[in-house]
N, CA, C and O of each residue as an XYZ file, in Angstrom:
324
protein
N    -163.239     42.091   -103.462
C    -163.714     42.587   -104.730
C    -165.095     43.177   -104.526
O    -165.874     42.697   -103.703
N    -165.385     44.207   -105.272
C    -166.658     44.877   -105.113
C    -167.496     44.647   -106.360
O    -167.042     44.882   -107.480
N    -168.723     44.185   -106.157
C    -169.643     43.954   -107.260
C    -170.983     44.561   -106.916
O    -171.549     44.281   -105.859
N    -171.491     45.391   -107.807
C    -172.796     46.022   -107.600
C    -172.880     46.752   -106.263
O    -173.929     46.749   -105.618
N    -171.772     47.382   -105.842
C    -171.773     48.144   -104.604
C    -171.634     47.305   -103.348
O    -171.705     47.840   -102.242
N    -171.439     46.002   -103.495
C    -171.309     45.120   -102.335
C    -169.954     44.422   -102.400
O    -169.445     44.154   -103.489
N    -169.372     44.129   -101.248
C    -168.134     43.377   -101.210
C    -168.467     41.900   -101.368
O    -169.367     41.380   -100.708
N    -167.733     41.235   -102.247
C    -168.000     39.817   -102.460
C    -167.284     38.992   -101.402
O    -166.205     39.361   -100.939
N    -167.873     37.904   -101.034
C    -167.284     36.979   -100.080
C    -166.457     35.980   -100.868
O    -166.791     35.662   -102.009
N    -165.420     35.499   -100.294
C    -164.603     34.498   -100.966
C    -163.171     34.587   -100.503
O    -162.779     35.511    -99.792
N    -162.403     33.608   -100.921
C    -161.003     33.593   -100.520
C    -160.198     34.423   -101.489
O    -160.538     34.567   -102.664
N    -159.136     34.955   -100.967
C    -158.267     35.800   -101.772
C    -156.847     35.483   -101.383
O    -156.522     35.469   -100.195
N    -155.996     35.231   -102.345
C    -154.630     34.841   -102.025
C    -153.683     36.026   -101.902
O    -152.651     35.917   -101.240
N    -154.012     37.164   -102.528
C    -153.141     38.334   -102.484
C    -153.609     39.354   -101.470
O    -154.514     39.085   -100.680
N    -152.988     40.536   -101.492
C    -153.415     41.591   -100.555
C    -154.839     42.057   -100.863
O    -155.291     42.032   -102.007
N    -155.519     42.477    -99.818
C    -156.902     42.924    -99.969
C    -156.936     44.303   -100.620
O    -156.170     45.189   -100.242
N    -157.817     44.484   -101.593
C    -158.001     45.782   -102.230
C    -159.008     46.582   -101.439
O    -160.061     46.062   -101.068
N    -158.699     47.849   -101.173
C    -159.605     48.731   -100.448
C    -160.122     49.786   -101.414
O    -159.342     50.444   -102.103
N    -161.423     49.942   -101.460
C    -162.035     50.948   -102.307
C    -162.479     52.097   -101.422
O    -163.268     51.905   -100.497
N    -161.976     53.291   -101.701
C    -162.377     54.461   -100.945
C    -163.705     54.940   -101.524
O    -163.776     55.363   -102.677
N    -164.761     54.867   -100.703
C    -166.099     55.202   -101.165
C    -166.270     56.706   -101.322
O    -166.917     57.159   -102.266
N    -165.704     57.475   -100.421
C    -165.795     58.937   -100.441
C    -164.378     59.517   -100.472
O    -163.893     59.994    -99.446
N    -163.700     59.487   -101.635
C    -162.291     59.892   -101.660
C    -162.039     61.346   -101.269
O    -161.013     61.640   -100.656
N    -162.946     62.263   -101.606
C    -162.726     63.675   -101.250
C    -162.949     63.913    -99.761
O    -162.249     64.725    -99.156
N    -163.904     63.226    -99.169
C    -164.133     63.341    -97.724
C    -162.938     62.760    -96.982
O    -162.459     63.350    -96.014
N    -162.458     61.611    -97.430
C    -161.274     60.997    -96.810
C    -160.073     61.943    -96.906
O    -159.357     62.131    -95.923
N    -159.847     62.536    -98.078
C    -158.718     63.451    -98.251
C    -158.849     64.672    -97.344
O    -157.865     65.116    -96.753
N    -160.061     65.214    -97.235
C    -160.280     66.371    -96.358
C    -159.997     66.009    -94.908
O    -159.339     66.768    -94.197
N    -160.489     64.858    -94.462
C    -160.255     64.433    -93.083
C    -158.777     64.170    -92.832
O    -158.260     64.506    -91.767
N    -158.101     63.580    -93.792
C    -156.668     63.303    -93.640
C    -155.893     64.603    -93.476
O    -154.934     64.655    -92.707
N    -156.295     65.656    -94.188
C    -155.642     66.959    -94.064
C    -155.965     67.663    -92.751
O    -155.279     68.614    -92.377
N    -157.001     67.207    -92.046
C    -157.412     67.827    -90.778
C    -156.879     67.080    -89.550
O    -157.250     67.418    -88.426
N    -156.027     66.082    -89.735
C    -155.466     65.341    -88.594
C    -154.738     66.329    -87.676
O    -153.912     67.125    -88.121
N    -155.069     66.253    -86.383
C    -154.478     67.139    -85.388
C    -155.255     68.422    -85.151
O    -154.896     69.214    -84.280
N    -156.313     68.634    -85.915
C    -157.111     69.855    -85.779
C    -158.495     69.528    -85.226
O    -158.985     68.406    -85.348
N    -159.118     70.552    -84.608
C    -160.475     70.391    -84.074
C    -161.494     70.532    -85.192
O    -161.363     71.390    -86.065
N    -162.512     69.678    -85.155
C    -163.585     69.722    -86.146
C    -164.920     69.430    -85.488
O    -164.988     68.913    -84.373
N    -165.963     69.770    -86.197
C    -167.313     69.324    -85.859
C    -167.776     68.506    -87.051
O    -167.730     68.968    -88.191
N    -168.219     67.293    -86.778
C    -168.774     66.424    -87.816
C    -170.259     66.302    -87.574
O    -170.687     66.007    -86.458
N    -171.046     66.524    -88.604
C    -172.472     66.229    -88.502
C    -172.678     64.887    -89.182
O    -172.266     64.690    -90.325
N    -173.317     63.971    -88.477
C    -173.570     62.644    -89.015
C    -175.066     62.396    -89.070
O    -175.863     63.205    -88.595
N    -175.429     61.284    -89.646
C    -176.843     60.918    -89.713
C    -177.413     60.644    -88.331
O    -178.631     60.557    -88.176
N    -176.552     60.506    -87.319
C    -177.015     60.229    -85.954
C    -176.755     61.371    -84.994
O    -177.007     61.231    -83.797
N    -176.252     62.510    -85.486
C    -175.977     63.648    -84.616
C    -174.583     64.190    -84.849
O    -173.853     63.703    -85.712
N    -174.216     65.201    -84.074
C    -172.914     65.852    -84.244
C    -171.878     65.279    -83.291
O    -172.198     64.829    -82.192
N    -170.628     65.306    -83.738
C    -169.481     64.888    -82.933
C    -168.426     65.963    -83.112
O    -168.151     66.386    -84.234
N    -167.833     66.408    -82.010
C    -166.758     67.392    -82.120
C    -165.540     66.901    -81.354
O    -165.655     66.161    -80.378
N    -164.379     67.327    -81.815
C    -163.134     66.944    -81.171
C    -161.979     67.074    -82.127
O    -162.095     67.717    -83.171
N    -160.858     66.464    -81.774
C    -159.641     66.521    -82.572
C    -159.580     65.280    -83.455
O    -159.790     64.161    -82.986
N    -159.293     65.488    -84.732
C    -159.131     64.353    -85.657
C    -157.797     63.678    -85.322
O    -156.734     64.277    -85.483
N    -157.863     62.446    -84.861
C    -156.665     61.702    -84.485
C    -156.134     60.854    -85.634
O    -154.925     60.669    -85.768
N    -157.040     60.341    -86.461
C    -156.641     59.472    -87.565
C    -157.766     59.439    -88.586
O    -158.933     59.632    -88.243
N    -157.412     59.195    -89.831
C    -158.404     59.055    -90.893
C    -158.036     57.842    -91.732
O    -156.908     57.724    -92.210
N    -158.964     56.972    -91.901
C    -158.816     55.772    -92.722
C    -159.839     55.850    -93.848
O    -160.762     56.661    -93.774
N    -159.704     55.033    -94.887
C    -160.651     55.099    -96.004
C    -162.110     54.885    -95.614
O    -163.005     55.355    -96.316
N    -162.368     54.180    -94.500
C    -163.759     53.899    -94.127
C    -164.213     54.580    -92.842
O    -165.413     54.616    -92.570
N    -163.283     55.129    -92.031
C    -163.680     55.774    -90.778
C    -162.672     56.833    -90.366
O    -161.553     56.888    -90.876
N    -163.098     57.672    -89.432
C    -162.241     58.694    -88.857
C    -162.307     58.550    -87.342
O    -163.345     58.183    -86.790
N    -161.198     58.841    -86.676
C    -161.144     58.776    -85.211
C    -161.119     60.202    -84.678
O    -160.219     60.981    -84.991
N    -162.125     60.532    -83.864
C    -162.253     61.852    -83.239
C    -162.072     61.669    -81.742
O    -162.715     60.809    -81.140
N    -161.196     62.474    -81.129
C    -160.969     62.382    -79.690
C    -161.460     63.647    -79.022
O    -161.126     64.752    -79.449
N    -162.256     63.488    -77.970
C    -162.739     64.607    -77.158
C    -162.563     64.209    -75.700
O    -163.177     63.246    -75.238
N    -161.734     64.939    -74.980
C    -161.374     64.632    -73.589
C    -160.779     63.232    -73.538
O    -159.756     62.988    -74.178
N    -161.375     62.315    -72.809
C    -160.846     60.953    -72.692
C    -161.588     59.954    -73.571
O    -161.370     58.748    -73.452
N    -162.458     60.435    -74.449
C    -163.260     59.539    -75.291
C    -162.806     59.612    -76.744
O    -162.476     60.680    -77.259
N    -162.798     58.459    -77.383
C    -162.496     58.384    -78.812
C    -163.757     57.901    -79.532
O    -164.420     56.960    -79.094
N    -164.066     58.557    -80.631
C    -165.226     58.187    -81.440
C    -164.731     57.717    -82.796
O    -163.937     58.402    -83.441
N    -165.191     56.565    -83.226
C    -164.879     56.027    -84.536
C    -166.118     56.251    -85.400
O    -167.144     55.599    -85.208
N    -166.015     57.173    -86.348
C    -167.163     57.571    -87.162
C    -166.962     57.047    -88.580
O    -165.934     57.301    -89.207
N    -167.949     56.318    -89.073
C    -167.884     55.830    -90.453
C    -168.027     56.998    -91.413
O    -168.922     57.830    -91.258
N    -167.154     57.063    -92.398
C    -167.180     58.160    -93.358
C    -168.503     58.194    -94.109
O    -168.975     59.274    -94.464
N    -169.104     57.056    -94.355
C    -170.393     57.014    -95.050
C    -171.495     57.733    -94.285
O    -172.491     58.142    -94.882
N    -171.334     57.895    -92.971
C    -172.356     58.513    -92.131
C    -172.190     60.024    -91.999
O    -173.060     60.692    -91.440
N    -171.080     60.573    -92.506
C    -170.813     62.007    -92.362
C    -171.629     62.805    -93.377
O    -171.635     62.504    -94.571
N    -172.321     63.835    -92.870
C    -173.104     64.732    -93.716
C    -172.249     65.946    -94.083
O    -172.163     66.312    -95.256
N    -171.618     66.570    -93.085
C    -170.713     67.686    -93.348
C    -169.624     67.750    -92.285
O    -169.742     67.164    -91.209
N    -168.544     68.490    -92.620
C    -167.385     68.670    -91.739
C    -167.128     70.159    -91.621
O    -167.118     70.871    -92.625
N    -166.918     70.641    -90.386
C    -166.591     72.047    -90.182
C    -165.364     72.141    -89.286
O    -165.429     71.781    -88.111
N    -164.229     72.628    -89.831
C    -163.061     72.854    -88.975
C    -163.372     73.954    -87.972
O    -164.049     74.927    -88.304
N    -162.873     73.804    -86.732
C    -163.030     74.828    -85.697
C    -161.741     75.623    -85.605
O    -160.656     75.097    -85.855
N    -161.864     76.882    -85.249
C    -160.673     77.735    -85.073
C    -160.304     77.822    -83.626
O    -159.333     78.491    -83.275
């Protein structure tokens, strides 16, 4: 459960609820699966192929390396041609 922007600690008997913090960014990344992109983050740029997109992170693969980037850290996304 989310209260005041924070996830509350506690036991839960049912399935966990996931809140998508950036729904439009998540949707854009999900539509870019399999395509090359450049992501600018608060820590620098990452480029590669979008392998997967989850509500809280995206997986970018470049050569033999996979980068797990938190969606909250993304400043902008640019698809490459």
